[in-house]
GUPA-439429 format. One record per atom (N, C-alpha, C): x, y, z. Coordinates in pm, whole numbers, padded with zeros to 5 digits, always signed. Atoms other than C-alpha are relative to their C-alpha. Example, Ala and Ser with C-alpha at 12.3 -4.5 7.8 and 13.67 -1.06 7.14 Angstrom:
BEGIN
+00089-00119+00000 +01230-00450+00780 +00090+00120+00000 -00082-00119-00006 +01367-00106+00714 -00077+00109+00073 
END
This chain:
BEGIN
+00036+00056-00134 -01055+02537-00373 -00146+00049+00035 +00138-00043-00046 -01412+02538-00229 -00003+00098+00110 +00018-00099-00110 -01516+02841-00033 -00052-00063+00126 +00040+00064-00130 -01550+02755+00327 +00074-00131+00041 -00077+00122-00033 -01316+02451+00312 +00092+00030+00109 -00092-00016-00121 -01128+02407+00635 +00098-00112-00011 -00099+00097-00007 -00804+02215+00678 +00033-00008+00157 -00021+00018-00136 -00744+02067+01020 +00069-00140+00020 -00051+00120-00031 -00562+01785+01196 -00112-00098+00002 +00096+00108+00000 -00729+01452+01136 -00010-00049+00155 +00029+00060-00129 -00884+01286+01445 -00052-00139-00015 +00055+00135+00000 -00998+00938+01548 -00136-00001-00054 +00135-00001+00044 -01344+01044+01459 -00017+00009-00157 -00004-00008+00156 -01238+01076+01085 +00020-00129-00066 -00043+00129+00047 -01158+00715+01049 -00092-00053-00108 +00095+00058+00105 -01471+00611+00853 +00013+00080-00134 -00013-00073+00113 -01433+00897+00612 +00135-00018-00072 -00138+00043+00056 -01060+00821+00564 -00005-00135-00069 +00006+00134+00062 -01140+00461+00499 -00083-00001-00133 +00086-00001+00128 -01411+00546+00242 +00083+00062-00119 -00071-00067+00105 -01189+00791+00045 +00119-00100-00044 -00112+00091+00043 -00880+00562+00053 -00050-00125-00072 +00053+00115+00060 -01089+00260-00021 -00035+00011-00143 +00038-00028+00149 -01216+00418-00344 +00127-00013-00083 -00132+00005+00082 -00854+00467-00458 +00062-00139+00003 -00057+00141-00013 -00752+00118-00349 -00070-00085-00107 +00075+00091+00090 -01032-00038-00560 +00001+00051-00150 +00022-00059+00127 -01028+00201-00857 +00114+00058-00066 -00115-00076+00055 -00692+00351-00899 +00136-00064+00018 -00132+00050-00013 -00320+00306-00908 +00090+00083+00093 -00074-00095-00081 -00221+00585-00661 +00051-00083+00116 -00054+00092-00094 -00178+00310-00399 +00010-00148-00058 -00004+00141+00046 -00064-00046-00464 -00071-00098+00103 +00086+00093-00080 -00294-00193-00186 -00107-00046-00086 +00109+00057+00081 -00556-00412-00335 -00128-00031+00091 +00115+00014-00091 -00786-00458-00025 -00014+00117+00077 +00017-00121-00076 -00934-00149+00129 +00011-00031+00147 +00000+00017-00150 -00837-00123+00502 -00133+00058+00057 +00132-00040-00072 -01131-00078+00737 +00032+00133+00082 -00023-00116-00074 -01175+00221+00959 +00089-00013+00118 -00104+00025-00109 -00991+00066+01252 +00142+00002-00045 -00132-00002+00047 -00687+00011+01043 +00042+00140-00043 -00036-00134+00037 -00698+00362+00907 +00027+00086+00119 -00022-00084-00125 -00719+00505+01255 +00135-00053+00062 -00134+00042-00050 -00412+00290+01355 +00116+00077-00084 -00099-00064+00084 -00222+00433+01060 +00004+00151+00032 +00004-00139-00040 -00332+00786+01145 +00066+00030+00127 -00055-00023-00133 -00233+00753+01506 +00146-00018+00002 -00148+00026+00010 +00110+00608+01407 +00071+00129-00049 -00061-00133+00051 +00179+00938+01205 -00005+00098+00108 +00011-00094-00110 +00046+01151+01488 +00100-00020+00107 -00094+00024-00121 +00258+00983+01755 +00140+00037-00048 -00130-00040+00051 +00563+01077+01541 +00008+00153-00004 +00006-00144+00018 +00452+01443+01552 -00007+00053-00140 +00001-00046+00133 +00401+01450+01190 -00145+00040-00048 +00133-00053+00040 +00113+01622+00997 -00086-00112-00062 +00106+00078+00053 -00195+01422+00914 -00126+00086-00005 +00102-00106+00013 -00455+01662+00781 -00125-00043-00080 +00119+00024+00084 -00816+01651+00645 -00041+00136-00045 +00072-00125+00053 -00993+01905+00427 -00154-00034+00013 +00137+00021-00019 -01354+01942+00515 -00085+00118-00046 +00095-00107+00037 -01651+02137+00391 -00125-00025+00076 +00111+00041-00091 -01915+02145+00657 +00043-00123+00071 -00038+00127-00067 -01934+01797+00797 +00064-00098-00088 -00051+00107+00098 -01796+01631+00486 +00143+00011-00020 -00142+00001+00029 -01435+01523+00456 +00022-00017-00145 -00030+00004+00153 -01309+01599+00103 +00125-00069-00031 -00144+00066+00032 -00956+01453+00130 +00075+00010+00123 -00094-00012-00104 -00668+01391+00346 +00145-00013-00052 -00147+00006+00044 -00280+01423+00325 +00066-00014+00139 -00093+00015-00118 -00001+01342+00561 +00135-00021-00056 -00136+00026+00022 +00374+01303+00576 +00050-00103+00098 -00053+00100-00079 +00528+00994+00698 +00147-00031-00017 -00141+00018+00018 +00887+00868+00747 +00015-00050-00143 -00029+00050+00136 +01049+00809+00407 +00059-00139+00021 -00066+00128-00046 +01258+00519+00561 +00032+00010+00148 -00022+00000-00143 +01320+00414+00911 +00142+00000+00053 -00137-00011-00045 +01697+00429+00914 +00031+00142+00040 -00028-00131-00069 +01843+00714+01126 +00039+00112-00108 -00052-00101+00097 +02006+00894+00831 -00121+00064-00077 +00120-00058+00078 +01659+00954+00676 -00081+00093+00092 +00103-00068-00099 +01527+01155+00981 -00031+00147-00045 +00036-00136+00060 +01516+01478+00778 -00074-00011-00131 +00074+00013+00125 +01318+01334+00490 -00129-00077+00030 +00130+00051-00018 +00950+01249+00470 -00057-00039-00137 +00077+00036+00122 +00714+01089+00214 -00144+00049+00014 +00132-00040-00011 +00390+01252+00139 -00102-00088-00057 +00119+00072+00063 +00053+01103+00063 -00119+00088-00002 +00119-00079+00008 -00264+01272-00055 -00107-00076-00076 +00114+00069+00067 -00608+01127-00139 -00119+00093+00012 +00114-00091+00009 -00921+01322-00248 -00129-00092-00030 +00126+00069+00024 -01284+01201-00234 -00026+00014-00158 +00019-00014+00145 -01393+01122-00596 -00083+00112-00040 +00083-00111+00039 -01654+01391-00595 +00064+00134+00018 -00069-00131-00019 -01402+01655-00490 +00121+00013-00088 -00119+00004+00089 -01126+01568-00750 -00012+00120-00098 +00007-00108+00092 -01042+01876-00960 -00044+00132+00055 +00066-00127-00067 -01166+02133-00703 +00102+00066+00083 -00107-00068-00071 -00828+02230-00552 +00025-00058+00137 -00017+00057-00132 -00862+02010-00246 +00140-00061+00020 -00136+00070-00005 -00542+01812-00310 +00115+00096+00025 -00102-00104+00000 -00336+02122-00368 -00001+00063+00131 +00013-00066-00129 -00468+02293-00058 +00048-00072+00115 -00039+00084-00119 -00420+02001+00184 +00144-00029-00009 -00142+00041+00001 -00080+01900+00050 +00092+00129+00031 -00072-00126-00028 +00042+02262+00067 +00000+00020+00155 +00002-00013-00151 -00063+02272+00442 +00099-00106+00060 -00089+00099-00045 +00128+01949+00495 +00147+00041-00021 -00132-00048+00026 +00439+02093+00329 +00038+00118+00094 -00032-00110-00096 +00417+02406+00547 +00031-00050+00133 -00020+00051-00138 +00399+02206+00870 +00140-00081-00008 -00137+00074+00006 +00697+01981+00745 +00119+00102+00003 -00100-00100-00003 +00899+02299+00676 +00023+00058+00137 -00004-00058-00138 +00818+02440+01024 +00068-00103+00098 -00066+00106-00085 +00951+02109+01174 +00143-00019-00030 -00142+00015+00039 +01284+02138+00996 +00029-00113-00109 -00015+00098+00098 +01229+01870+00739 +00074+00063-00130 -00078-00054+00107 +01470+01904+00452 -00040-00056-00150 +00039+00061+00134 +01339+01666+00173 -00145-00059+00018 +00129+00068+00004 +00984+01549+00078 +00005-00075-00125 -00003+00083+00103 +00963+01258-00143 -00157-00043-00033 +00129+00051+00042 +00646+01168-00341 +00033-00126-00084 -00014+00126+00078 +00622+00806-00461 -00148-00026-00056 +00131-00004+00064 +00327+00821-00704 -00025-00125-00087 +00029+00121+00078 +00169+00502-00827 -00056+00041-00148 +00051-00010+00145 +00130+00499-01214 +00062+00122-00071 -00060-00107+00071 +00336+00703-01446 -00108+00072-00093 +00099-00060+00075 +00002+00786-01625 -00096+00074+00101 +00078-00072-00100 -00129+00947-01299 +00025+00152-00016 -00033-00131+00027 -00124+01289-01452 -00048+00105+00107 +00052-00095-00091 -00335+01448-01182 +00084+00005+00116 -00096-00008-00116 -00100+01351-00896 +00139+00060-00039 -00130-00053+00045 +00212+01426-01097 -00014+00161-00021 +00021-00139+00015 +00070+01758-01191 -00013+00084+00126 +00029-00064-00135 -00042+01846-00836 +00143+00023+00064 -00122+00001-00066 +00308+01766-00712 +00093+00112-00070 -00072-00097+00069 +00475+01975-00985 -00046+00147+00043 +00047-00136-00028 +00249+02270-00910 +00050+00053+00147 -00045-00035-00136 +00380+02261-00552 +00149-00001+00008 -00147-00015+00001 +00750+02272-00653 +00069-00133-00005 -00071+00134+00012 +00831+01896-00681 +00066-00019-00127 -00083+00032+00115 +01095+01791-00919 -00002-00142-00037 -00012+00135+00042 +01104+01472-01116 +00122-00072+00055 -00115+00069-00048 +01337+01214-00954 +00027-00132-00055 -00016+00132+00078 +01278+00906-01164 -00135-00078-00016 +00112+00092+00015 +01046+00632-01271 +00055-00141+00017 -00035+00135-00015 +01076+00275-01163 -00116-00083-00081 +00098+00058+00094 +00909+00062-01433 -00053-00135+00044 +00070+00141-00009 +00652-00223-01395 +00039-00064+00133 -00032+00064-00123 +00714-00279-01019 -00133-00052+00072 +00128+00050-00060 +00341-00341-00931 -00095-00059-00103 +00097+00058+00081 +00077-00554-01080 -00137+00017+00066 +00135-00034-00058 -00277-00418-01017 -00100+00018-00104 +00109-00015+00093 -00612-00433-01193 +00029-00050-00135 -00035+00068+00130 -00468-00652-01461 +00111+00062-00083 -00121-00059+00068 -00172-00444-01557 +00117+00025+00083 -00118-00044-00064 +00190-00361-01467 -00005+00149+00021 +00011-00140-00036 +00222-00029-01295 +00142+00046+00045 -00132-00066-00031 +00527+00204-01266 -00030+00086+00134 -00006-00103-00109 +00609+00434-00966 +00078+00113-00044 -00068-00110+00029 +00712+00784-01022 +00046+00075+00125 -00053-00055-00123 +00933+00947-00765 +00029+00156-00034 -00031-00143+00021 +00944+01329-00725 +00046+00041+00140 -00063-00047-00131 +01116+01541-00459 -00012+00138+00007 -00003-00151-00030 +01088+01882-00300 +00084+00028+00118 -00081-00041-00110 +01347+02033-00092 -00069+00111+00089 +00047-00102-00099 +01252+02245+00221 +00115+00047+00078 -00101-00054-00092 +01459+02464+00437 +00146-00005-00062 -00129+00006+00067 +01740+02483+00182 +00058-00133-00036 -00045+00137+00042 +01761+02105+00127 +00132-00030+00047 -00132+00048-00035 +02115+01980+00120 +00109+00122+00006 -00099-00103+00002 +02280+02323+00109 +00073+00027+00125 -00050-00018-00129 +02351+02331+00471 -00027-00122+00093 +00033+00112-00086 +02371+02079+00756 -00132+00020+00069 +00126-00017-00072 +02037+02012+00928 +00013+00053+00140 +00007-00041-00156 +01939+02162+01263 -00108-00084+00056 +00095+00071-00071 +01759+01983+01528 +00004-00150-00015 -00014+00142+00001 +01704+01616+01577 -00071-00072-00114 +00078+00073+00100 +01482+01541+01281 -00122-00064+00054 +00124+00062-00036 +01161+01340+01282 +00025-00118+00081 -00005+00123-00084 +01091+01064+01523 -00026-00121-00086 +00015+00117+00090 +01147+00738+01340 -00051-00129+00081 +00044+00116-00077 +01073+00490+01624 -00108+00028+00097 
END
């Protein structure tokens, strides 16, 4: 991790940087199945929707530069899923391999655990995405399965890899508290 890197809550003022980072991955990778990069206004709407639910949406910055972002969103919107979230993490191309993804995702996991979340699911685009799969494994995620050839992007069929990490004892005991806000 870069010395001096700070992790903080994302704000509306980060929308341009979020759009630039995510847009790169939309256009050049398989970590997302979107094919058209959303603009800053759309990224701000997405960030605000996560924040309104009280869920973490964090950025890593070094000085004035946003190096990456990560957040936890609802896994599904049915009530029984209220103790489960899905994580997302994206790093600026020039910051890949510098520990940014691990630091920011670890901070998201810490916040989810403090909220009483029991399960975190990662849905990783592309079974060849060794960087994301390795990052999730390094943070305690376990393999949960591969769904083959469900997306077609950049001229090829793409799998999704699902991984899962339990928090707060997972399914060993009944949950406490109301869970995350779904609506």
